KOLZA-71108 format. One record per residue (C-alpha): z, y, x negated; residue in one letter. Coordinates in pm, whole numbers, plus 50000, padded with zeros to 5 digits. Each point is the difference from the previous one (the first is absolute). Example, Ala and Ser with C-alpha at 12.3 -4.5 7.8 and 13.67 -1.06 7.14 Angstrom:
BEGIN
((50780 49550 48770) A)
((49934 50344 49863) S)
This chain:
BEGIN
((80117 44679 12829) M)
((50062 49687 49792) T)
((50359 49890 49948) P)
((50177 50051 49671) N)
((49973 49652 49844) T)
((50256 50076 49732) T)
((50256 50109 50257) A)
((49922 49688 50202) Q)
((50070 49766 49713) N)
((50318 50178 49898) E)
((50174 50051 50334) S)
((50147 49780 50269) L)
((49971 50105 50361) F)
((50240 49866 50262) M)
((50019 50056 50376) A)
((50293 49886 50212) M)
((49976 49901 50366) E)
((50362 49998 50117) L)
((50154 49795 50280) S)
((50344 49873 50102) N)
((49985 49662 49827) K)
((49730 50014 49734) N)
((49806 50253 49797) W)
((49630 49940 49941) K)
((49904 50135 49656) L)
((49638 50061 49900) A)
((49928 50040 49626) F)
((49680 50108 49831) S)
((49872 50101 49658) N)
((49706 50181 50157) G)
((49792 49687 50046) E)
((50193 49703 50134) K)
((50263 50006 50275) V)
((50282 49747 50013) R)
((50279 49966 50257) F)
((50366 49904 49968) I)
((50271 49967 50264) N)
((50359 50093 49919) V)
((50309 49994 50217) V)
((50069 50342 50152) A)
((50246 50192 49786) G)
((49983 49756 49704) D)
((49995 50242 49706) Q)
((49993 49725 49736) N)
((49713 49828 50181) G)
((49811 50330 50007) L)
((50049 50048 49626) R)
((49886 49646 49921) L)
((49693 50039 50223) A)
((49896 50312 49807) I)
((50047 49827 49664) E)
((49808 49689 50103) R)
((49714 50201 50144) S)
((49953 50185 49673) K)
((49954 49669 49822) G)
((49776 49850 50269) K)
((49773 50304 50001) L)
((49979 50023 49622) G)
((50202 50319 49962) L)
((50249 50094 49731) A)
((50368 49962 50086) A)
((50055 50373 49941) D)
((49696 50127 50193) C)
((50038 50274 50258) R)
((50077 49878 50350) T)
((49909 50194 50312) F)
((50126 49902 50345) S)
((50015 50119 50358) C)
((50148 49910 50335) Y)
((50008 50155 50346) E)
((50293 50217 50104) A)
((50215 49831 50261) G)
((50335 49844 50078) R)
((50071 49899 49640) D)
((50015 50363 49896) G)
((49989 50102 49636) F)
((50228 49752 49825) W)
((49698 49785 49909) I)
((49839 50303 49838) H)
((50311 50058 49790) R)
((50016 49630 49912) C)
((49638 50004 49883) L)
((50063 50315 49797) A)
((50282 49814 49826) G)
((49751 49726 49908) L)
((49764 50256 49848) G)
((49753 49986 50288) V)
((49822 50317 50112) E)
((50032 49974 50376) N)
((49865 50190 50300) L)
((50144 49995 50351) V)
((49712 50048 50242) V)
((49996 50145 50351) D)
((49880 49708 50220) P)
((49827 50236 50244) A)
((49774 50130 49721) S)
((49852 49660 49909) I)
((49641 49959 50112) E)
((49924 49721 50248) I)
((49690 49821 50123) N)
((49855 50174 50305) R)
((49892 49678 50170) R)
((50166 49933 50333) K)
((50158 49685 49859) R)
((50073 49968 49631) H)
((50165 49732 49792) L)
((50357 50063 49897) K)
((50222 49777 49788) T)
((50251 50073 49725) D)
((49752 49866 49745) R)
((49720 50226 50124) I)
((50229 50303 50013) D)
((50136 49937 49650) A)
((49650 49961 49855) E)
((49889 50319 50171) K)
((50297 50190 49861) L)
((49944 49882 49643) V)
((49632 50099 50016) R)
((50093 50343 50133) M)
((50256 50028 49720) L)
((49723 49937 49745) M)
((49784 50262 50167) R)
((50292 50243 49979) Y)
((50061 49946 49627) H)
((49668 49882 49856) L)
((49764 50222 50201) H)
((50247 50286 50046) N)
((49955 49992 50381) E)
((50321 50184 50080) K)
((49905 50045 50365) T)
((49965 49628 50066) V)
((50346 50017 50162) W)
((50308 50221 50025) R)
((50285 49942 49759) V)
((50355 50043 50128) V)
((50230 50239 49814) V)
((50302 49805 49872) I)
((50344 50164 50028) P)
((50274 49927 49752) S)
((50285 49774 50110) E)
((50231 50299 50053) S)
((49733 50188 50196) Q)
((49935 49696 50215) E)
((50372 49959 50061) D)
((50031 50363 50113) E)
((49765 49925 50291) R)
((50231 49735 50140) R)
((50243 50241 50169) L)
((49771 50181 50242) H)
((49796 49686 50069) R)
((50318 49818 50094) E)
((50089 50288 50229) G)
((49659 49976 50163) E)
((50042 49629 50066) R)
((50352 50047 50137) L)
((49881 50264 50245) K)
((49716 49778 50118) N)
((50245 49717 50047) E)
((50229 50231 50199) R)
((49715 50083 50236) V)
((49935 49629 50054) R)
((50365 49939 50092) H)
((50003 50295 50241) L)
((49682 49875 50167) N)
((50145 49650 50028) R)
((50319 50127 50165) I)
((49798 50218 50236) R)
((49775 49707 50095) S)
((50298 49774 50071) L)
((50154 50261 50226) L)
((49675 50073 50184) V)
((49981 49629 50089) L)
((50299 50059 50226) H)
((49912 50349 50123) G)
((50242 50188 49769) A)
((49859 50313 49833) R)
((50263 50192 49796) P)
((49896 50329 49842) R)
((50169 49945 49664) K)
((49991 49640 49889) I)
((50168 50049 49664) A)
((50315 50147 50158) A)
((50013 49772 50305) T)
((50286 49762 50077) D)
((49791 49713 50131) N)
((50293 49826 50167) S)
((50022 50282 50257) R)
((49633 50000 50094) L)
((49885 49879 50340) R)
((49681 49829 50103) D)
((49756 50109 50272) W)
((50239 49904 50282) Q)
((50314 50146 49841) G)
((50140 49669 49877) A)
((50126 49936 49646) A)
((49748 49870 49747) L)
((49999 49622 49939) P)
((50249 49881 49739) A)
((49742 49856 49756) A)
((49800 50322 50014) L)
((50311 50208 49929) Q)
((50073 49788 49691) E)
((49644 50036 49878) E)
((50012 50376 50052) L)
((50334 50018 49819) R)
((49855 49825 49694) R)
((49697 50229 50007) E)
((50234 50299 50017) Q)
((50191 49879 49693) I)
((49677 49967 49800) R)
((49892 50343 50120) L)
((50327 50159 49886) E)
((49964 49834 49658) L)
((49648 50139 49971) L)
((50123 50348 50087) D)
((50258 49978 49721) Q)
((49743 49883 49745) Q)
((49748 50266 50102) I)
((50266 50268 49967) K)
((50097 49874 49654) A)
((49639 49997 49877) V)
((49927 50347 50141) D)
((50317 50140 49842) T)
((49904 49856 49663) E)
((49654 50155 50023) Q)
((50136 50344 50091) R)
((50259 49988 49721) N)
((49730 49912 49747) A)
((49807 50314 50100) V)
((50310 50223 50004) K)
((50115 49878 49657) K)
((49682 49889 49820) P)
((50034 49791 49686) V)
((49665 49833 49944) T)
((49665 50177 49968) L)
((49903 49856 50337) C)
((50306 50153 50168) D)
((49939 50333 49826) Q)
((49650 50018 50144) K)
((50137 49908 50343) A)
((50254 50283 49974) A)
((49720 50239 49910) K)
((49797 49895 50303) L)
((50303 50035 50229) A)
((50017 50371 49912) K)
((49688 50060 50207) L)
((50088 50090 50357) K)
((49887 49726 50237) G)
((50043 49714 49753) I)
((50332 49819 50034) G)
((50189 49795 49745) A)
((49882 49668 50146) M)
((49632 50097 49998) S)
((50026 50146 49650) A)
((50164 49681 49878) S)
((49720 49782 50139) V)
((49724 50219 49854) L)
((50165 50004 49660) S)
((50066 49627 49984) R)
((49661 49899 50137) E)
((49780 50256 49825) V)
((50118 50290 49790) F)
((50282 49827 49815) G)
((49783 49764 49798) W)
((49629 50044 50072) R)
((49761 50235 49822) T)
((49679 50144 50143) F)
((49700 50163 49836) K)
((49890 50208 50298) N)
((50055 50068 50369) R)
((49751 49731 50104) R)
((50215 49732 49842) E)
((50303 50138 50184) V)
((49826 49981 50337) G)
((49854 49656 49929) A)
((50342 49862 49907) M)
((50118 50065 50356) A)
((49674 49891 50163) G)
((49943 50351 50137) L)
((49650 50048 49861) T)
((49691 49987 50221) G)
((49758 49706 50011) T)
((49651 50120 50081) A)
((49726 49753 50091) Y)
((49643 50114 49941) A)
((49693 49778 50019) S)
((49657 50150 50046) G)
((50016 50248 50285) D)
((50332 49863 50123) K)
((50316 50179 49892) T)
((50340 49902 50140) V)
((50344 50126 49906) E)
((50232 49699 50017) Q)
((50328 50189 49966) G)
((50254 49958 49724) I)
((49989 49689 49784) S)
((50361 49883 50065) K)
((49967 49811 49671) A)
((50309 50142 49834) G)
((50377 50004 50031) N)
((50070 49983 50373) K)
((50358 50125 49963) R)
((49879 50319 49835) V)
((49719 50039 50253) R)
((50229 49969 50303) Y)
((50256 50232 49842) L)
((49744 50266 49914) M)
((49869 50007 50359) I)
((50357 50061 50116) E)
((50065 50263 49732) L)
((49675 50178 50090) A)
((50129 50059 50353) W)
((50335 50111 49861) M)
((49822 50236 49762) W)
((49830 50182 50289) T)
((50342 50050 50164) W)
((50216 50095 49701) Y)
((49739 50168 49776) Q)
((49785 50192 50253) P)
((49935 50286 49755) D)
((49863 49773 49727) S)
((49627 49998 49928) D)
((49974 49631 50094) L)
((50160 50054 50341) A)
((49780 50304 50066) K)
((49691 49801 49902) W)
((50094 49727 50246) F)
((50064 50243 50286) M)
((49678 50192 49942) Q)
((49791 49685 49969) R)
((50160 49768 50256) F)
((50273 50190 50183) G)
((49775 50114 50286) A)
((49853 49655 50054) G)
((50120 49715 50216) G)
((50233 49714 49916) K)
((49729 49793 49835) R)
((49890 50290 49784) S)
((50357 50063 49884) R)
((50053 49631 49922) R)
((49689 50004 49782) I)
((50108 50325 49838) G)
((50349 49879 49921) I)
((49854 49723 49782) V)
((49806 50259 49803) A)
((50316 50207 49969) L)
((50195 49694 49883) A)
((49749 49946 49718) R)
((50009 50365 49895) K)
((50380 50005 50019) L)
((50030 49687 49783) L)
((49783 50162 49734) V)
((50206 50321 50024) A)
((50325 49805 49958) L)
((49855 49821 49695) W)
((49913 50335 49840) K)
((50347 50130 50089) Y)
((50183 49705 49848) V)
((49786 49957 49689) E)
((49883 50356 49923) F)
((50257 50220 50180) N)
((49729 50149 50225) E)
((50180 50098 50320) V)
((49777 49960 50308) P)
((49871 50345 50091) A)
((50227 50174 50250) G)
((50253 49714 50008) A)
((50374 50062 50018) I)
((50202 49844 49716) V)
((50378 49984 50002) A)
((50177 50159 49708) A)
């Protein structure tokens, strides 16, 4: 297929390779490629670079501008900034970008930026929509709604680190209390029954203070999440409240599912739902060789981990549902490995069932729903 020459001459293509200090910008009109460096976060410099490149490449000042960059730490504010400049931007999943299969391949910001801009032209000029995967962009309010449960997740991970640190410090001296969080460290004794060293007691006391602060913050975040589900205001909270009516799905789990998936994303079919969580299979077939590589794990890991947990809960709290019966008939009589494999399949089916329940009011067959 030959490229659309008219579209080439009328459009500017820009790819951005982002880093902490500088952004490498690659511009093209479909023929030439030119590069410009701007200071990271310099919005005025970005605007001037786009304007200058139009002139250098012989394009009209009001021509259409297409751009792309890889999803990462900078988030979506750059996308919104570009939209304000009239640029049609795509945020690309880095894992979906094709790479050279040689054992060692060249990699520089210049090479990466040029590769991105050429893939962008393939996407628009040749209509190769499968050249990469485009990230769905949430609105600012939808993005902000995800902050609460993600903060709670980080706080709980931090709490575990503090508990492990306290436990390790105590084990150094032969002390092994059962409940670290409720322990008065000053009364602990070492392996020979003597009091712990003074410096160690002070360190443990400071760790205990940080741990108590974390407990307070975790409690506050959890309470806010539960209140949002009990008294829903936003569409996201309303969907979470609807999910929480299903027996076996608590307020916290419903809140995460709504904020990560159902509150702002739309899906065309069940395959897209499963792929979003990375729960779809990845077969490998070449000639006479066929290998099942397991699930892709190329989606939202929070949703994937949560759905595995909810699948187990579903078998306990919804044993009369069709999904639970399917799991027991298919995998219930097998060993531990068989059940672990089966629970992933159940998680995928359950996620699809929850999507149909939230979006189309289709209650999972045989499931118990609170009034």
